[in-house]
C-alpha positions as CSV (number, residue, x, y, z in Angstrom):
1,X,49.4,61.9,-137.9
2,X,47.3,61.0,-134.9
3,X,46.5,63.9,-132.5
4,X,47.4,63.3,-128.9
5,X,45.3,65.0,-126.3
6,X,46.8,65.3,-122.8
7,X,44.6,67.0,-120.2
8,X,46.7,69.4,-118.1
9,X,44.4,68.6,-115.2
10,X,46.0,65.1,-115.0
11,X,49.2,66.6,-113.8
12,X,48.0,66.3,-110.2
13,X,51.2,65.1,-108.4
14,X,54.1,67.2,-107.3
15,X,57.5,65.6,-107.5
16,X,61.1,66.6,-107.2
17,X,63.2,66.1,-110.4
18,X,66.6,64.8,-109.2
19,X,70.0,64.1,-110.7
20,X,72.2,61.3,-109.3
21,X,75.7,62.3,-108.2
22,X,78.3,59.6,-107.4
23,X,80.8,60.4,-104.6
24,X,83.9,58.1,-104.3
25,X,83.9,56.1,-101.2
26,X,87.7,55.6,-101.0
27,X,87.5,51.9,-101.7
28,X,87.2,52.1,-105.5
29,X,83.4,52.3,-105.4
30,X,81.0,55.1,-104.9
31,X,78.0,56.3,-103.0
32,X,75.1,57.8,-105.0
33,X,73.3,60.8,-103.6
34,X,70.4,62.7,-105.3
35,X,70.3,66.4,-105.8
36,X,67.0,68.2,-106.6
37,X,67.0,70.1,-109.9
38,X,63.4,71.3,-110.0
39,X,59.9,70.7,-108.6
40,X,57.5,69.5,-111.3
41,X,53.8,68.6,-111.7
42,X,53.2,65.2,-113.3
43,X,50.9,62.3,-113.9
44,X,52.0,58.8,-113.0
45,X,50.5,55.6,-114.5
46,X,51.7,52.1,-113.4
47,X,52.3,50.0,-116.5
48,X,53.9,46.6,-115.9
49,X,55.1,44.6,-113.0
50,X,57.8,42.0,-113.8
51,X,58.9,39.4,-111.2
52,X,62.7,38.9,-111.1
53,X,64.9,36.7,-108.9
54,X,68.0,38.2,-107.4
55,X,70.3,36.6,-104.9
56,X,67.7,33.8,-104.2
57,X,65.0,36.5,-103.5
58,X,61.9,37.2,-105.4
59,X,61.5,40.8,-106.3
60,X,59.6,42.9,-108.8
61,X,60.4,45.6,-111.3
62,X,57.5,48.1,-111.6
63,X,57.4,50.3,-114.7
64,X,55.5,53.6,-114.9
65,X,54.6,56.1,-117.6
66,X,55.2,59.6,-116.3
67,X,53.8,62.6,-118.1
68,X,55.0,66.2,-117.4
69,X,55.3,69.5,-119.2
70,X,58.3,69.8,-121.6
71,X,61.6,70.6,-120.0
72,X,64.9,70.6,-121.7
73,X,66.8,69.2,-118.7
74,X,65.0,65.8,-118.3
75,X,67.3,62.9,-119.3
76,X,67.7,59.2,-118.8
77,X,69.2,58.3,-115.4
78,X,67.4,61.2,-113.6
79,X,64.7,60.5,-111.0
80,X,61.3,61.8,-109.9
81,X,61.0,61.7,-106.1
82,X,57.4,61.2,-104.9
83,X,57.6,61.2,-101.1
84,X,59.6,58.0,-100.2
85,X,59.4,56.7,-103.8
86,X,61.8,57.3,-106.6
87,X,61.0,56.7,-110.2
88,X,64.2,56.4,-112.3
89,X,63.9,57.7,-115.9
90,X,64.7,55.1,-118.5
91,X,63.5,56.9,-121.7
92,X,62.2,60.4,-122.6
93,X,60.2,61.4,-125.6
94,X,57.9,64.2,-126.9
95,X,54.8,62.1,-127.9
96,X,53.4,64.4,-130.6
97,X,56.5,66.6,-131.3
98,X,54.6,69.7,-130.2
99,X,57.2,70.7,-127.6
100,X,54.5,70.8,-124.9
101,X,54.7,67.4,-123.1
102,X,57.3,64.7,-122.2
103,X,56.4,61.1,-121.6
104,X,59.0,59.3,-119.5
105,X,59.2,55.5,-119.1
106,X,60.4,55.0,-115.5
107,X,61.2,52.1,-113.2
108,X,60.5,52.4,-109.5
109,X,63.6,52.1,-107.4
110,X,63.5,49.3,-104.9
């Protein structure tokens, strides 16, 4: 088994860990609002930018790797708010199964 070394000094950004809450809008749809669960320190690395076309517009999906200390409440669909940016968690795993770190694959919300 390969040893993974994560330098705690890399966790140099503060972010709000948030959960999405859908409120009905009265027309059969809903409005999503975000509620803060905790404030966490993390490291963010941009990984991939994929161009996409949507409604005759060219956009991009930006994927990030986010590393933080292990928490039991981080799950897919949650978000990390960094100022005006929000990174939506797509996957969560413990990279070396030591119970110390979480690596989250996230997409930046447009």
